[in-house]
Steps between C-alpha positions, in 0.01 A plus 500: 500500500544877475227523226261297712545720799449832313186368343326406820182702599515607862191571727460830677737530791464654849782746527407693825251599745251796549487560870437744785782560729464327840214257406453210261127546474520691180776287317440412141713371221665715229490289177722535194382377161836338435560712195757767394357749426210416739324610819499416865186584699392485858241672719428563870135550577315599823703811578271725697468883502370632839393839634298645780293820546461606855150581621418876515209663688464871569208707627495884503236703694453860400459648846529411869177660610138541379354807662116508500497853643223624731196279480148640464222282643322302237738603215745238377867612483748298312869499401724281275851374451654331205684170496741365237634153481787350302571119500607214289285259692359260242137500647498864595430655841246549769470815706301534824420789730444444874377755760728535800219582744198372310345845453577864543598531859491807724854583597399618850283202574555176298167376627332744264496380145341609178354215316162343401454303830223657703575356830587851614164626364674710220491389133804606303698365216864409421583326173786373268472482129734460206509546128738343253645755251660479157695177427872564478600124436580389149450132591244339276186407701577733797194590704478737803126543567416192713628687811281800486332563836169673517438731803526255798436586862794457727406368839792293612883491494536139365337495163753516211287697237616399158544821306696377190567173326685413182583185312830572333827703532489885465765771492558767763401827339406778743368715215207246466368416841353145510222585745341774706399423861218697648411561861172663594328590827161649605447638841171543694375807675563307815850391413728595795724807419876443462770371278458161337758266352551163358831330375475293188725210409540415127634158425616389153552132421668373187368174351832358378 
């Protein structure tokens, strides 16, 4: 009887369980090969690794004012400011510029505006433009040229003029400005004397 028992070949045996605390969804058997010396093996699959990167979007404007100085009739005066963007938005950003008054407005009489409209009998000019500068993104396939704005007349305070568009993330690096925004104005010999102002709103939208 003893000899017969010792000579019997046993099948592999379930000697335990691989599991995740608090749930039976991951349970699997730990199998021993019924041998000394031998091995017992089990596995638990489906354990996830998770992480999150929070969205980031920053816009830095180089100055709070564009001063066109004293205008000379028929001569275009212009001024610029630089804008830098940093974001991890997967599809990049869109920046727009909107005039607050729709034109350069006389500060003493807001009914007097400097623009291309000739209802007042005076033809002047007030334009926005932008140029994309050196690329500071290291993301493969990044482009920043589709938002360039050629000199565009400003005659209302509702149009969001697109001045910069990108397609991928880019770092915030104020030593390499992303774009230069340009304002230009041309007065007429009949343009009413006085101080003129406009207030521009820049809006950046990240495409996450």
